[in-house]
N, C-alpha and C positions, 0 to 999 in steps of 0.2 A: 360349259362355263368352268373356268379354272380358278381355283382359290389359291392365292399366293399368301404365304406367311410373311408377315412383316415383323421384323425384330428390331429392337433398338440397338443402335450401334454407337460406339463412342466416336466423336468427331476427331479425336486425336489419333489420326492414322489408323482407325479401327482397333486401337489398343485399349482394351478394357482396363489394363493395369494403370494407365495414365489417369483415367477417370476415377477409378477406385482410390488411387493414391491421393488425388486432390480432395476428394470428398472425405476420405478417412482422416487426413491431418486437419481438415477444416472442422469436422465434427468434434474430434478430440480436443482441438484447441479451444473451441467454444465452451465445451463442458469444463475444461480446466480453468478457463478464465472466469467462469461462474464460481468455481470452487475457490479460486484465489481472491475473488471479490468478497466472498463470504469470510475468508481468512483475514482479509484486511479489516472487515467490520469487527471481527472478534479479536483482533490483535491486541487491543487495549485491555481486554479481559484475561489475556494469557499471563498468568502470574509467575510462571517459571521461566527463567532465562534460557534454559535448555529447550523448552518448547518453542520459544520465540526464535531461537537460533536455528532449530530444525525447520521451522516454517520459512524463514528467510533463505536458508540453504536450498530448500525444496523449490522455492520460487526462482532462485538464481539458476539452479540446475535445469529445471524444466524450461524456463524461458530461453536460456542459452541453447539447449538442445532443440527446442522448437524453432528457433531462428535458423539453426543449421538445417533442420528438416524442410523448412520453407525455402531455403536456398536451393536444396537438392530438388525440391518440387518445382521451383521456378525453372531451373535448368532443364529438368526432365520434360515439363510441359512445353516449354518454348522449343526444345529440340524436336519433340514429337509433332508439334503443330507445324514446324518448318518443313518436316518431311511428309506431311499429309497432303492429300489433294483437296481442293476446295469442294465443299458439298454443293449439290445442285441448288441453284437460286440463292446461294449464300445463306441458307437457313442455319441459324445457330452460330454464325461466325462471331457475332458480337459477344455472345455468351462465352465462347472459348477465349477470346481476347481479354474479356473482363476477368476470367479466372486466372489468366497468366499475370495480368497487371496486379490483381489483388494478392496473389502469392508473392509478387515482388515487393509490394508495400508491407506485407506481413513480416518480411525479413527484418525490416527496420523497426516495426512495431514490437516484435518479440525481442529484438536486440535492445531496444530502449527499455523494455521491462527488465531484461537481465542487467542492464547498466544500473537502473535504479535499485534493484535488489542488491547489487554489489555495493552500492553506496550505503544502503541500510546496513549491510553486513560489516562494512568498515567502521560505521559509527559504534558498533558494539553495544554492550549491555549498559554502559554508563548513561547514554542518552535514552535508552529504551524505557527506563523507569523514572527519568527526571520529568517532573511536570513542566509544562511550557510556561506557566505563570510565575514561577519562582525564579528569581534572579539573584545576582550578587548584591549584597547589602551596600557595598561601596559604590555600586554602579549608578544608583539613583541619586540625583542631586538633593542635598539637604538631609539625607538619611544618616543616622548615627547608630552605632551599636547599642544594644541594651546595656543599662547600668547594672553593675553587679550588686550584691547584697550591701546593706548599709554598713559603712565603715570599710568597704572594700578598697582595693588599690586605686580605683578610678574615682572614688568619692572624696578623697582628700582627708583632712583632719576633722572635718565637721562631725562626721560620724552619725550619732543617733539623733532621730527626730522624734518629736512627741507623737503619740498615737492619735489617729483621727478620732473625732468625737470625744475627746478627753477634756479634762480640766474641771468637770463638775461632779466627778464621782459617779457618773453613770445616771444621774437624775435628769439630765438634759439642761438646756439653757436656763439661767436664773430668771429671766424676764417672762417665762411662760408659767402660767397658772392653770390649774385644772379647772375645767368648767363645773359650775354648780347646776345640778338638775333638780 
């Protein structure tokens, strides 16, 4: 009785580098996307403009670089699969084709992330700290600016008004009498 050793082989033309490259960029991209999601959650709490700028630049640089790495991975995996022989009974062929397709789609996904990071970088720090609920006073219909102090330039010549609750010397209205107990 002979015992044959079975070893796992990469279906990409028996090239372990192709399998390791695809798995490596996929795992690192997953971990980085989790980190960037956490950064997006904490973005509003970043009080420093420099910190926000560094975060946006890191997002832009990583996303652009990873789109390039997925492009290289797509070309590498497609070329290696084209030169490989079909496995017996086509076992694992759909997995190989799915990894090539997903690396192709990841080019556009990471490229889109880089585009949105670039848009955020172009907005700059002016909009980074501007609350979304405040707008221009003149933009709302019927809104007017606040009046200045009494007698100011926008009040005219009328000037001073009598103080509120005044007129009786601080004793209250004259038709009120204290109750007898």
